[in-house]
MIPA-934033 format. One line per field, with one value per residue (C-alpha): chain; z, x negated, y; residue number from 1. Coordinates in pm, whole numbers. Layout:
ch = [A, ...]
z = [Z, ...]
x = [X, ...]
y = [Y, ...]
i = [NUM, ...]
This chain:
ch = [A, A, A, A, A, A, A, A, A, A, A, A, A, A, A, A, A, A, A, A, A, A, A, A, A, A, A, A, A, A, A, A, A, A, A, A, A, A, A, A, A, A, A, A, A, A, A, A, A, A, A, A, A, A, A, A, A, A, A, A, A, A, A, A, A, A, A, A, A, A, A, A, A, A, A, A, A, A, A, A, A, A, A, A, A, A, A, A, A, A, A, A, A, A, A, A, A, A, A, A, A, A, A, A, A, A, A, A, A, A, A, A, A, A, A, A, A, A, A, A, A, A, A, A, A, A, A, A, A, A, A, A, A, A, A, A, A, A, A, A, A, A, A, A, A, A, A, A, A, A, A, A, A, A, A, A, A, A, A, A, A, A, A, A, A, A, A, A, A, A, A, A, A, A, A, A, A, A, A, A, A, A, A, A, A, A, A, A, A, A, A, A, A, A, A, A, A, A, A, A, A, A, A, A, A, A, A, A, A, A, A, A, A, A, A, A, A, A, A, A, A, A, A, A, A, A, A, A, A, A, A, A, A, A, A, A, A, A, A, A, A, A, A, A, A, A, A, A, A, A, A, A, A, A, A, A, A, A, A, A, A, A, A, A, A, A, A, A, A, A, A, A, A, A, A, A, A, A, A, A, A, A, A, A, A, A, A, A, A, A, A, A, A, A, A, A, A, A, A, A, A, A, A, A, A, A, A, A, A, A, A, A, A, A, A, A, A, A, A, A, A, A, A, A, A, A, A, A, A, A, A, A, A, A, A, A, A, A, A, A, A, A, A, A, A, A, A, A, A, A, A, A, A, A, A, A, A, A, A, A, A, A, A, A, A, A, A, A, A, A, A, A, A, A, A, A, A, A, A, A, A, A, A, A, A, A, A, A, A, A, A, A, A, A, A, A, A, A, A, A, A, A, A, A, A, A, A, A, A, A, A, A, A, A, A]
z = [-8369, -8174, -8333, -8283, -8474, -8735, -8815, -8898, -9104, -9321, -9321, -9507, -9751, -9869, -9887, -10128, -10324, -10350, -10484, -10739, -10864, -10891, -11093, -11338, -11387, -11451, -11639, -12001, -12023, -11996, -12226, -12492, -12719, -12735, -12798, -13070, -13208, -13211, -13284, -13517, -13310, -13356, -13036, -13118, -13048, -12760, -12542, -12584, -12460, -12169, -12106, -12109, -11765, -11599, -11801, -11676, -11297, -11282, -11409, -11198, -10879, -10930, -10828, -10567, -10445, -10426, -10281, -10083, -9753, -9766, -9925, -9736, -9862, -9830, -10099, -10304, -10286, -10366, -10645, -10818, -10790, -10944, -11225, -11258, -11277, -11574, -11709, -11674, -11844, -12144, -12161, -12166, -12397, -12619, -13024, -13107, -13010, -12899, -12669, -12510, -12452, -12297, -12057, -11973, -11936, -11697, -11487, -11439, -11325, -11125, -10938, -10868, -10523, -10376, -10276, -10107, -10000, -9816, -9659, -9573, -9362, -9184, -9106, -8943, -8749, -8670, -8464, -8599, -8476, -8722, -8997, -9202, -9103, -9202, -9551, -9640, -9550, -9785, -10079, -9950, -10021, -10305, -10489, -10435, -10725, -10972, -10900, -10967, -11300, -11393, -11370, -11194, -11496, -11778, -11628, -11621, -11966, -12073, -11903, -11936, -12169, -12127, -12159, -11919, -11691, -11675, -11637, -11338, -11184, -11253, -11044, -10755, -10786, -10750, -10434, -10288, -10328, -10205, -9928, -9840, -9857, -9651, -9370, -9422, -9191, -9267, -8870, -8574, -8364, -8016, -7878, -8055, -7897, -8132, -8271, -8576, -8841, -8902, -9264, -9492, -9701, -10017, -10095, -10413, -10251, -9921, -10168, -10335, -10027, -9912, -10225, -10263, -9877, -10022, -10340, -10131, -9921, -10046, -9912, -10135, -10430, -10329, -10209, -10542, -10720, -10513, -10591, -10961, -10983, -10758, -10880, -11251, -11276, -11079, -11267, -11613, -11531, -11365, -11611, -11914, -11978, -11729, -11919, -12286, -12073, -11950, -12230, -12489, -12333, -12094, -12277, -11980, -12112, -12086, -11791, -11572, -11660, -11530, -11257, -11182, -11194, -10982, -10720, -10749, -10681, -10349, -10270, -10244, -10053, -9808, -9812, -9766, -9411, -9323, -9409, -9234, -8911, -8972, -8976, -8723, -8429, -8516, -8676, -8538, -8916, -9243, -9425, -9384, -9430, -9768, -9879, -9795, -10024, -10310, -10280, -10281, -10599, -10774, -10669, -10792, -11131, -11197, -11086, -11382, -11624, -11483, -11586, -11879, -12044, -11826, -11508, -11273, -11134, -10812, -10856, -11074, -10809, -10507, -10720, -10860, -10500, -10338, -10639, -10512, -10156, -10160, -10371, -10136, -9918, -10119, -9942, -9683, -9857, -9808, -9426, -9455, -9702, -9440, -9154, -9336, -9441, -9210, -9102, -9313, -9600, -9547, -9833, -10111, -10002, -10027, -10365, -10519, -10474, -10632, -10940, -10970, -10925, -11199, -11449, -11349, -11467, -11783, -11834, -11791, -11984, -12294, -12214, -12167, -12490, -12684, -12515, -12636, -12993, -13054, -12899, -13060, -13359, -13501, -13204, -12935, -12723, -12730, -12400, -12490, -12463, -12147, -11992, -12091, -11991, -11640, -11577, -11668, -11413, -11174, -11225, -11194, -10846, -10730, -10806, -10631, -10320, -10296, -10304, -10069, -9816, -9770, -9681, -9309, -9089, -8901, -8671, -8305, -8404, -8481, -8817]
x = [3960, 3935, 3991, 3637, 3532, 3770, 3720, 3372, 3441, 3727, 3469, 3220, 3464, 3558, 3164, 3153, 3454, 3291, 2971, 3176, 3304, 2928, 2854, 3099, 3056, 2688, 2672, 2698, 2347, 2134, 2361, 2394, 2152, 2331, 2671, 2534, 2373, 2672, 2926, 2721, 2793, 2703, 2636, 2987, 3183, 2881, 2992, 3332, 3332, 3082, 3337, 3656, 3592, 3495, 3857, 4060, 3910, 3953, 4299, 4379, 4305, 4630, 4866, 4644, 4629, 5024, 5068, 4753, 4860, 5209, 5119, 4779, 4437, 4515, 4780, 4645, 4293, 4403, 4644, 4413, 4074, 4311, 4333, 3984, 3946, 4154, 3969, 3622, 3748, 3902, 3554, 3377, 3624, 3610, 3470, 3615, 3557, 3920, 3904, 3605, 3743, 4068, 3846, 3683, 3976, 4133, 3822, 3786, 4175, 4071, 3807, 3979, 4090, 3803, 3595, 3921, 4059, 3768, 3751, 4085, 4029, 3703, 3987, 4217, 3967, 3706, 3675, 3629, 3296, 3148, 3331, 3019, 2789, 3026, 3127, 2767, 2668, 2974, 2802, 2447, 2560, 2783, 2418, 2344, 2598, 2372, 2077, 2255, 2387, 2007, 1735, 1957, 2230, 1938, 1801, 2156, 2226, 1928, 1977, 2348, 2467, 2619, 2999, 2929, 2774, 3081, 3278, 3091, 3161, 3521, 3486, 3309, 3571, 3890, 3707, 3599, 4006, 4171, 3941, 4005, 4376, 4379, 4159, 4258, 4512, 4576, 4583, 4463, 4692, 4575, 4570, 4272, 4051, 4131, 4457, 4547, 4780, 5115, 5191, 5297, 5644, 5649, 5953, 5868, 5990, 5807, 5483, 5529, 5548, 5235, 5053, 5185, 5022, 4687, 4653, 4746, 4445, 4129, 3876, 4061, 3944, 3616, 3526, 3643, 3411, 3136, 3176, 3259, 2932, 2693, 2831, 2828, 2497, 2381, 2517, 2475, 2080, 2041, 2259, 2145, 1936, 1646, 1541, 1501, 1340, 1073, 1005, 1025, 947, 653, 567, 596, 643, 979, 894, 726, 1065, 1273, 1072, 1115, 1501, 1496, 1342, 1630, 1885, 1639, 1666, 2053, 2032, 1827, 1942, 2323, 2297, 2057, 2238, 2523, 2350, 2215, 2580, 2750, 2458, 2161, 2329, 2671, 2747, 2920, 2868, 2486, 2416, 2605, 2446, 2118, 2161, 2298, 2017, 1720, 1879, 1884, 1513, 1430, 1583, 1388, 1075, 1167, 1145, 795, 664, 439, 308, 61, 207, 135, 327, 294, 435, 744, 769, 836, 1073, 1300, 1312, 1388, 1660, 1836, 1800, 1945, 2223, 2330, 2413, 2739, 2891, 2951, 3209, 3445, 3407, 3480, 3733, 3898, 3897, 4001, 4328, 4618, 4548, 4860, 4718, 4374, 4382, 4544, 4276, 3961, 4127, 4173, 3842, 3716, 3933, 3724, 3404, 3469, 3561, 3243, 3043, 3215, 3217, 2853, 2755, 2918, 2891, 2463, 2415, 2665, 2501, 2124, 2248, 2381, 2092, 1805, 1995, 1655, 1492, 1773, 1553, 1259, 1122, 1296, 1620, 1581, 1433, 1793, 1985, 1799, 1806, 2190, 2250, 2029, 2240, 2568, 2437, 2369, 2689, 2875, 2623, 2739, 3134, 3061, 2944, 3326, 3471, 3531, 3331, 3521, 3323, 3382, 3594, 3975, 4106]
y = [-5094, -4760, -4464, -4369, -4647, -4590, -4226, -4337, -4640, -4442, -4175, -4396, -4551, -4213, -4112, -4404, -4320, -3955, -4160, -4290, -3932, -3812, -4129, -4103, -3723, -3764, -4118, -4014, -3827, -4127, -4343, -4088, -4250, -4569, -4383, -4148, -4479, -4713, -4442, -4209, -3929, -3587, -3292, -3166, -3489, -3605, -3292, -3337, -3675, -3570, -3239, -3389, -3540, -3188, -3011, -3348, -3328, -2926, -2921, -3203, -2994, -2804, -3073, -3200, -2851, -2884, -3188, -3345, -3188, -3335, -3674, -3741, -3840, -4216, -4238, -3954, -4093, -4459, -4402, -4181, -4417, -4706, -4461, -4448, -4805, -4771, -4500, -4698, -4998, -4780, -4613, -4971, -5110, -4792, -4806, -4447, -4117, -4089, -4419, -4302, -3942, -4092, -4309, -4025, -3813, -4086, -4123, -3721, -3749, -4046, -3901, -3584, -3638, -3801, -3485, -3270, -3614, -3674, -3305, -3344, -3640, -3491, -3218, -3448, -3728, -3496, -3192, -2852, -2770, -3055, -2968, -2794, -3059, -3365, -3195, -3117, -3523, -3575, -3364, -3501, -3868, -3810, -3685, -4070, -4113, -3871, -4097, -4396, -4286, -4213, -4474, -4749, -4707, -4717, -5049, -5191, -5087, -5249, -5553, -5618, -5316, -4993, -5146, -5427, -5155, -4992, -5281, -5351, -5010, -5066, -5379, -5143, -4904, -5140, -5303, -4957, -4827, -5170, -5131, -4773, -4829, -5127, -4954, -4590, -4375, -4028, -3941, -4100, -4291, -4182, -3831, -3668, -3406, -3159, -3015, -3235, -3033, -3208, -3330, -3020, -3001, -3155, -2954, -2715, -2431, -2480, -2546, -2230, -2074, -2187, -2158, -1757, -1733, -1882, -1628, -1336, -1376, -1179, -1394, -1726, -1530, -1416, -1770, -1909, -1676, -1778, -2144, -2097, -1884, -2104, -2450, -2356, -2200, -2479, -2758, -2587, -2574, -2886, -3106, -2956, -2643, -2719, -3002, -2824, -2497, -2745, -2957, -2668, -2338, -2456, -2753, -3015, -3385, -3569, -3796, -3521, -3280, -3578, -3619, -3234, -3277, -3529, -3327, -3100, -3399, -3467, -3079, -3123, -3441, -3296, -2931, -3014, -3178, -2944, -2633, -2776, -2822, -2471, -2334, -2527, -2598, -2313, -1985, -2055, -1873, -1938, -1617, -1539, -1878, -1905, -1578, -1709, -1976, -1730, -1509, -1766, -1947, -1644, -1528, -1867, -1831, -1501, -1666, -1934, -1630, -1543, -1892, -1970, -2300, -2435, -2387, -2649, -2939, -2839, -2492, -2619, -2895, -2650, -2431, -2707, -2871, -2523, -2480, -2783, -2718, -2362, -2460, -2729, -2425, -2325, -2666, -2472, -2230, -2570, -2497, -2133, -2130, -2402, -2210, -1852, -2073, -2194, -2528, -2677, -2513, -2651, -2909, -2678, -2406, -2650, -2782, -2462, -2381, -2716, -2567, -2307, -2507, -2741, -2501, -2271, -2600, -2591, -2202, -2189, -2515, -2337, -2008, -2018, -2204, -1975, -1657, -1825, -1887, -1548, -1330, -1549, -1741, -1850, -2000, -2039, -2337, -2064, -1924, -1586, -1739, -1927, -1588, -1409, -1696, -1731, -1385, -1337, -1617, -1457, -1129, -1358, -1471, -1115, -979, -1272, -1206, -872, -961, -1229, -998, -862, -1205, -1249, -1448, -1719, -1979, -1881, -1607, -1572, -1522]
i = [1, 2, 3, 4, 5, 6, 7, 8, 9, 10, 11, 12, 13, 14, 15, 16, 17, 18, 19, 20, 21, 22, 23, 24, 25, 26, 27, 28, 29, 30, 31, 32, 33, 34, 35, 36, 37, 38, 39, 40, 41, 42, 43, 44, 45, 46, 47, 48, 49, 50, 51, 52, 53, 54, 55, 56, 57, 58, 59, 60, 61, 62, 63, 64, 65, 66, 67, 68, 69, 70, 71, 72, 73, 74, 75, 76, 77, 78, 79, 80, 81, 82, 83, 84, 85, 86, 87, 88, 89, 90, 91, 92, 93, 94, 95, 96, 97, 98, 99, 100, 101, 102, 103, 104, 105, 106, 107, 108, 109, 110, 111, 112, 113, 114, 115, 116, 117, 118, 119, 120, 121, 122, 123, 124, 125, 126, 127, 128, 129, 130, 131, 132, 133, 134, 135, 136, 137, 138, 139, 140, 141, 142, 143, 144, 145, 146, 147, 148, 149, 150, 151, 152, 153, 154, 155, 156, 157, 158, 159, 160, 161, 162, 163, 164, 165, 166, 167, 168, 169, 170, 171, 172, 173, 174, 175, 176, 177, 178, 179, 180, 181, 182, 183, 184, 185, 186, 187, 188, 189, 190, 191, 192, 193, 194, 195, 196, 197, 198, 199, 200, 201, 202, 203, 204, 205, 206, 207, 208, 209, 210, 211, 212, 213, 214, 215, 216, 217, 218, 219, 220, 221, 222, 223, 224, 225, 226, 227, 228, 229, 230, 231, 232, 233, 234, 235, 236, 237, 238, 239, 240, 241, 242, 243, 244, 245, 246, 247, 248, 249, 250, 251, 252, 253, 254, 255, 256, 257, 258, 259, 260, 261, 262, 263, 264, 265, 266, 267, 268, 269, 270, 271, 272, 273, 274, 275, 276, 277, 278, 279, 280, 281, 282, 283, 284, 285, 286, 287, 288, 289, 290, 291, 292, 293, 294, 295, 296, 297, 298, 299, 300, 301, 302, 303, 304, 305, 306, 307, 308, 309, 310, 311, 312, 313, 314, 315, 316, 317, 318, 319, 320, 321, 322, 323, 324, 325, 326, 327, 328, 329, 330, 331, 332, 333, 334, 335, 336, 337, 338, 339, 340, 341, 342, 343, 344, 345, 346, 347, 348, 349, 350, 351, 352, 353, 354, 355, 356, 357, 358, 359, 360, 361, 362, 363, 364, 365, 366, 367, 368, 369, 370, 371, 372, 373, 374, 375, 376, 377, 378, 379, 380, 381, 382, 383, 384, 385, 386, 387, 388, 389, 390, 391, 392, 393, 394, 395, 396, 397, 398, 399, 400, 401, 402, 403, 404, 405, 406, 407, 408, 409, 410, 411, 412, 413, 414, 415]
């Protein structure tokens, strides 16, 4: 098999592993009624079960950032994916909160390397010119996992039960992990058209020096702030607060609200490759493309605060699709950080900002809820509470945008 063919096969398998990651992180939402009924859960324990994946995922970025460049994506992704198989089985068999949390923690650990490993594969197997396009395609493909975790999971759970559904996913996970290990290689065997960085040292002293070099970079912290705010706000709105806003504040029927959230996911699927193409080919620019996405997200949130009951579905459809579309510009941040850091530290740099990405989700999910409860104790799900929450998010995006203007544009320029 030629390297040209092999690189695309490896890329497809890596993308499928990332689809699994997106599925696992979103899957609790639609089986929540069954979990509440079977285990008599309250909202605190249900949120603990859901959040445990994100905390484990985020914390795993620390060792991944230390070792991915040295160990390589093939072994890292395979071993951790097998951990996720165990987690899915434990979750499927769990009859207590502790067991379900343990299963979700293992799934979070197991899926923690799939995005960063895939981006590292792109770095090693493809020319730098197409990194933003391919990384955006990865993010877009991964959104399929969110879609599978919605209506398809509901239908499967109704047919065979949610526990058997997760056993099926564990089997799929195992098959993909074994296929990936048998086919994937960390580097092309033939001479490639671009310079492939050597494997980084796994000695702790060398790792420490590389990380020190990383954290001394101003742009590392600015880009990390960017992904913290951008994805934290996006995920908090899409996965939790948009639903109550539409149903409680605007009086939208639940099914229609679900369709609007589906449009947001479709916006990501469409927007990710478009933004990658605009960045790589049309504008040949990273910073400007990212900033445009941040500004658009903030403007949409402000517009949402001006809506009232009776707003037409066409207007809402455009806004929620555009929110997903503009939010997908944040995927270019991975290309930006990769180009700002030395090649041997690319995996550590991208993994580092992924830590801030996932922590951002947890902070905005819980923080917005606490703020709404504090400011509006008698009506925390009323329109005024959502206005304050969305304006706060828009302000965070505005501040992030100002900081991002001080990053260095890298595409076509020397560091």
